[in-house]
C-alpha positions as CSV (number, residue, x, y, z in Angstrom):
1,M,69.5,145.5,-110.6
2,Q,71.8,146.0,-107.7
3,T,72.8,142.8,-105.7
4,S,73.2,143.2,-101.9
5,V,76.1,141.4,-100.3
6,M,75.4,139.7,-96.9
7,P,78.3,140.1,-94.4
8,V,80.1,136.8,-93.8
9,R,79.4,135.6,-90.3
10,K,82.4,134.0,-88.5
11,V,80.9,130.7,-87.4
12,G,81.9,129.6,-84.0
13,S,83.7,132.8,-83.0
14,K,81.2,133.6,-80.3
15,E,80.6,130.0,-79.4
16,S,84.3,129.3,-78.8
17,K,84.7,132.3,-76.7
18,G,81.6,131.4,-74.6
19,Q,82.7,127.8,-74.3
20,K,86.0,129.0,-73.1
21,L,84.3,131.1,-70.4
22,I,82.2,128.1,-69.5
23,N,85.2,125.9,-69.3
24,E,87.1,128.4,-67.2
25,F,84.1,128.7,-64.9
26,V,83.8,124.9,-64.5
27,E,87.5,124.6,-63.8
28,T,87.2,127.4,-61.2
29,I,84.3,125.5,-59.5
30,I,86.2,122.2,-59.6
31,S,89.3,123.9,-58.3
32,S,87.3,125.6,-55.6
33,K,85.6,122.3,-54.7
34,D,89.0,120.5,-54.5
35,A,90.2,123.2,-52.3
36,V,87.2,122.8,-50.0
37,I,87.6,119.0,-50.0
38,S,91.3,119.4,-49.2
39,S,90.5,121.9,-46.4
40,R,87.9,119.5,-45.1
41,D,90.3,116.6,-45.1
42,A,92.9,118.7,-43.3
43,V,90.3,119.6,-40.6
44,I,89.2,115.9,-40.3
45,S,92.9,114.9,-40.0
46,S,93.4,117.5,-37.4
47,K,90.4,116.3,-35.5
48,D,91.4,112.7,-35.8
49,A,94.8,113.6,-34.4
50,E,93.1,115.5,-31.5
51,I,90.8,112.6,-30.8
52,S,93.7,110.1,-30.9
53,S,95.6,112.3,-28.4
54,K,92.5,112.6,-26.2
55,N,92.0,108.8,-26.3
56,A,95.7,108.3,-25.4
57,E,95.2,110.6,-22.4
58,I,92.0,108.8,-21.4
59,K,93.7,105.4,-21.5
60,K,96.6,106.8,-19.5
61,L,94.2,108.2,-16.9
62,I,92.2,104.9,-16.8
63,S,95.5,103.0,-16.3
64,L,96.5,105.4,-13.6
65,H,93.1,105.1,-11.9
66,D,93.2,101.3,-12.0
67,E,96.7,101.4,-10.5
68,V,95.5,103.8,-7.7
69,V,92.5,101.5,-7.1
70,S,94.7,98.4,-7.0
71,T,97.2,100.1,-4.7
72,K,94.3,101.2,-2.5
73,N,92.8,97.7,-2.4
74,E,96.2,96.2,-1.5
75,L,96.7,98.8,1.2
76,I,93.2,98.1,2.6
77,K,93.9,94.3,2.6
78,A,97.3,94.9,4.3
79,I,95.7,97.0,7.0
80,E,92.9,94.5,7.5
81,K,95.5,91.7,7.7
82,S,97.6,93.6,10.1
83,S,94.6,94.4,12.2
84,I,93.5,90.8,12.4
85,E,97.1,89.6,13.2
86,S,97.4,92.2,15.9
87,K,94.1,91.1,17.4
88,S,95.3,87.5,17.1
89,I,98.3,88.2,19.2
90,M,96.2,90.1,21.8
91,L,93.5,87.4,22.0
92,C,96.1,84.6,22.3
93,E,97.7,86.3,25.2
94,L,94.3,87.1,26.9
95,S,93.2,83.5,26.4
96,K,95.8,82.4,28.8
97,F,93.9,84.2,31.6
98,R,90.3,83.9,30.5
99,A,88.0,82.1,28.1
100,I,87.3,84.0,24.9
101,L,84.5,83.2,22.4
102,A,85.7,84.6,19.1
103,N,84.2,82.7,16.1
104,R,84.9,85.2,13.4
105,Y,88.4,86.1,14.6
106,V,89.4,82.4,14.6
107,L,88.0,81.8,11.1
108,E,89.5,85.0,9.7
109,S,92.9,84.2,11.1
110,A,92.8,80.8,9.5
111,L,91.7,82.2,6.2
112,I,94.6,84.6,6.2
113,T,97.0,81.7,6.6
114,Y,95.2,79.8,3.8
115,A,95.4,82.9,1.5
116,A,99.2,83.0,2.0
117,T,99.4,79.5,0.3
118,L,97.5,80.6,-2.8
119,E,99.2,81.9,-6.0
120,K,96.3,84.3,-6.5
121,S,94.2,85.1,-3.5
122,P,90.6,86.4,-3.9
123,T,90.1,90.1,-3.2
124,T,87.6,89.7,-0.3
125,T,87.5,87.4,2.7
126,T,84.0,86.2,1.7
127,A,85.3,85.1,-1.7
128,L,88.3,83.5,0.1
129,M,85.9,81.5,2.3
130,E,83.9,80.4,-0.8
131,K,87.1,79.1,-2.4
132,F,88.1,77.2,0.8
133,C,84.6,75.6,1.0
134,S,84.7,74.6,-2.6
135,E,88.1,73.0,-2.2
136,H,87.8,71.4,1.2
137,M,84.3,71.4,2.5
138,I,81.5,71.3,0.0
139,L,81.3,68.5,-2.7
140,K,78.2,69.9,-4.4
141,K,75.0,71.8,-3.4
142,N,73.8,70.6,0.0
143,T,76.5,67.8,0.1
144,L,79.6,67.8,2.2
145,K,82.9,66.2,1.2
146,P,83.3,62.6,2.5
147,K,85.8,63.6,5.2
148,V,83.6,66.4,6.4
149,Q,80.6,63.9,6.4
150,A,82.7,61.7,8.7
151,D,83.4,64.7,11.0
152,L,79.7,65.5,11.1
153,M,78.9,61.9,12.1
154,R,81.6,62.1,14.9
155,L,79.9,65.2,16.3
156,K,76.6,63.3,16.4
157,T,77.7,59.9,17.8
158,R,80.3,61.2,20.3
159,Y,79.0,64.6,21.3
160,G,75.3,64.6,20.6
161,I,75.3,67.4,18.1
162,D,72.7,66.1,15.7
163,V,72.6,68.1,12.5
164,K,71.4,67.0,9.1
165,E,74.0,67.1,6.3
166,P,72.0,69.4,3.8
167,E,71.5,71.9,6.6
168,A,75.1,71.7,7.7
169,A,76.3,72.2,4.1
170,K,74.2,75.3,3.7
171,E,75.4,76.7,7.0
172,V,79.1,76.0,6.1
173,A,78.7,77.8,2.8
174,S,77.3,81.0,4.4
175,L,79.2,80.7,7.7
176,F,81.5,83.7,7.4
177,Q,78.7,86.1,6.5
178,N,76.6,84.9,9.4
179,L,79.3,85.2,12.1
180,S,79.2,88.1,14.5
181,T,82.3,90.3,14.8
182,Q,81.7,90.6,18.5
183,I,84.1,88.9,20.9
184,H,82.8,87.5,24.2
185,Y,85.0,87.3,27.2
186,G,84.4,84.7,29.9
187,G,85.3,84.9,33.6
188,T,88.8,84.8,34.9
189,G,90.3,81.9,36.7
190,D,90.1,78.3,35.6
191,D,88.1,78.9,32.4
192,T,90.7,79.9,29.8
193,G,91.4,79.4,26.2
194,I,89.9,80.3,22.8
195,C,86.4,79.0,22.3
196,I,84.0,78.6,19.4
197,G,80.3,77.8,19.4
198,S,76.9,79.3,19.2
199,E,73.4,79.2,20.7
200,N,72.5,77.6,17.4
201,D,73.6,74.0,17.2
202,L,73.7,74.2,13.4
203,R,76.1,77.1,13.5
204,A,78.2,75.5,16.2
205,A,78.5,72.4,14.2
206,A,79.5,74.3,11.0
207,M,82.1,76.2,12.9
208,A,83.5,73.0,14.4
209,L,83.7,71.3,11.0
210,C,85.5,74.3,9.4
211,M,88.0,74.7,12.1
212,K,88.8,71.0,12.4
213,R,89.5,71.0,8.6
214,M,91.6,74.2,9.0
215,Q,93.7,72.6,11.7
216,R,94.1,69.4,9.6
217,L,95.5,71.5,6.7
218,R,97.7,73.6,9.1
219,Y,95.9,76.9,8.6
220,C,95.1,77.1,12.3
221,S,97.4,76.2,15.2
222,N,95.2,77.2,18.1
223,T,93.7,74.6,20.4
224,L,89.9,75.4,20.4
225,T,87.1,74.6,22.8
226,L,83.7,73.9,21.3
227,L,80.8,75.2,23.5
228,D,77.2,74.3,23.3
229,R,74.2,76.6,23.5
230,S,74.5,76.7,27.3
231,N,78.2,77.6,27.1
232,N,79.1,74.1,28.4
233,M,82.3,72.6,27.0
234,V,81.6,69.9,24.4
235,C,85.0,68.9,23.2
236,R,88.3,70.4,22.2
237,I,89.6,70.7,18.6
238,C,93.4,70.2,18.7
239,E,95.7,69.3,15.8
240,G,92.8,68.5,13.5
241,K,91.1,66.1,15.9
242,F,88.0,66.2,18.1
243,Q,89.2,65.4,21.7
244,T,87.1,64.6,24.6
245,I,87.6,66.8,27.6
246,D,88.4,65.1,30.9
247,V,85.1,65.7,32.8
248,Q,86.7,64.7,36.1
249,T,89.0,67.7,36.0
250,P,87.1,70.3,34.0
251,S,89.5,73.0,35.0
252,S,92.4,71.2,33.4
253,T,93.7,72.3,30.1
254,E,95.0,68.8,29.3
255,V,93.0,66.9,26.7
256,Q,92.8,63.2,26.1
257,E,92.4,61.4,22.8
258,E,88.7,60.8,22.3
259,P,87.4,57.2,22.6
260,V,86.1,55.8,19.3
261,A,82.3,55.6,19.3
262,D,80.8,52.1,19.1
263,T,79.8,52.3,15.4
264,G,80.5,48.7,14.7
265,N,83.6,49.6,12.7
266,S,86.2,50.9,15.1
267,V,89.1,50.0,12.9
268,Q,87.5,52.0,10.0
269,D,87.1,55.0,12.3
270,D,90.8,54.9,13.1
271,L,91.6,54.6,9.5
272,D,89.5,57.6,8.7
273,E,91.5,59.7,11.1
274,K,94.8,58.4,9.7
275,E,93.6,59.0,6.1
276,D,92.9,62.7,7.0
277,I,96.5,63.0,8.0
278,D,98.0,61.2,5.1
279,V,95.9,62.7,2.4
280,E,95.0,66.3,3.4
281,Q,98.1,67.4,5.3
282,P,100.2,69.6,3.0
283,E,103.6,68.5,2.0
284,E,106.5,69.6,4.1
285,K,108.3,72.6,2.6
286,P,112.1,72.8,2.7
287,K,113.3,74.9,5.6
288,K,115.1,77.2,3.2
289,K,111.9,78.0,1.3
290,I,110.0,78.5,4.6
291,K,112.7,80.9,5.7
292,E,112.5,82.9,2.4
293,E,108.7,83.1,2.8
294,A,109.1,84.4,6.3
295,K,111.3,87.4,5.1
296,D,108.4,88.7,3.0
297,L,105.8,88.6,5.8
298,P,105.0,91.6,8.0
299,S,107.3,92.0,11.0
300,G,105.8,90.7,14.3
301,S,102.9,88.9,12.5
302,V,101.7,85.5,13.8
303,L,102.3,83.9,10.4
304,K,105.9,85.2,10.3
305,R,106.7,83.8,13.8
306,K,105.1,80.5,12.8
307,R,107.2,80.3,9.6
308,E,110.4,81.3,11.5
309,E,109.7,78.5,14.1
310,E,109.2,76.0,11.2
311,A,112.5,77.1,9.6
312,A,114.5,76.9,12.8
313,P,116.6,73.8,13.3
314,K,115.1,71.4,15.8
315,E,117.2,70.8,18.9
316,K,118.1,67.2,19.6
317,K,117.1,65.9,23.0
318,K,120.0,64.7,25.1
319,R,119.7,61.2,26.4
320,G,119.6,60.5,30.1
């Protein structure tokens, strides 16, 4: 009997070769994936750099835009200020020959002087007026500060302008927005000077209260005449005081100190006026500092001339 011999199979020869191919394939895939990831990371890095560059450009443009807007706003304010100051000079000269009713001009001019005393001035005249009211006129909603309340009482007891305090406080708060930009010129001759007033007693009272306080704080140096609804002269506002006009010589520009109303407390009324001077009048600035401030102001401006006059040495009067 012949015995057949089975060929010996090499176990694992094919498996090892196949496994090797599989391993190589897997390594190829992993390598390819790593290459893709690396490429993706490079693209992302490039995009991030591009975005960062764009953001830097945008920030630069925004900064440039803000600078341009700021410069534009400053230029607009300077032009408006120059315009008001030029109008101020013109109206002051015209007021020597005729009566001029210019509520808004008077208030704007005073606000410009007030703004020059602030470290950081509001960007609009309306906001500037709001700041002035909160500091010097309005105590809280519908309530005037005590000194303004006293002024309102003087208008009532001495000049017959009877306005309730809550209404006056509201009118003062919105005064600048409600004033007309129109300037009214009176006749020539004896009627001269700068006037304030309104056909509305409430607005006339609010204007008188504001300008008396402006004068007391040295933000307005003009002598003003308060007119009633019929354009009759009520009183003058001079150096922060209500002054009675001499009715016997209505054409005269001279004013006399108003008599104290019979309120039962004449001494207290006098003390109120004195207190206004002592408390609210700003401190005297050194002449050197005033002179330095004058250098930075626009040439020919009213405020510059005022500062130069304050800085100039006072001449001593010669005796006899």
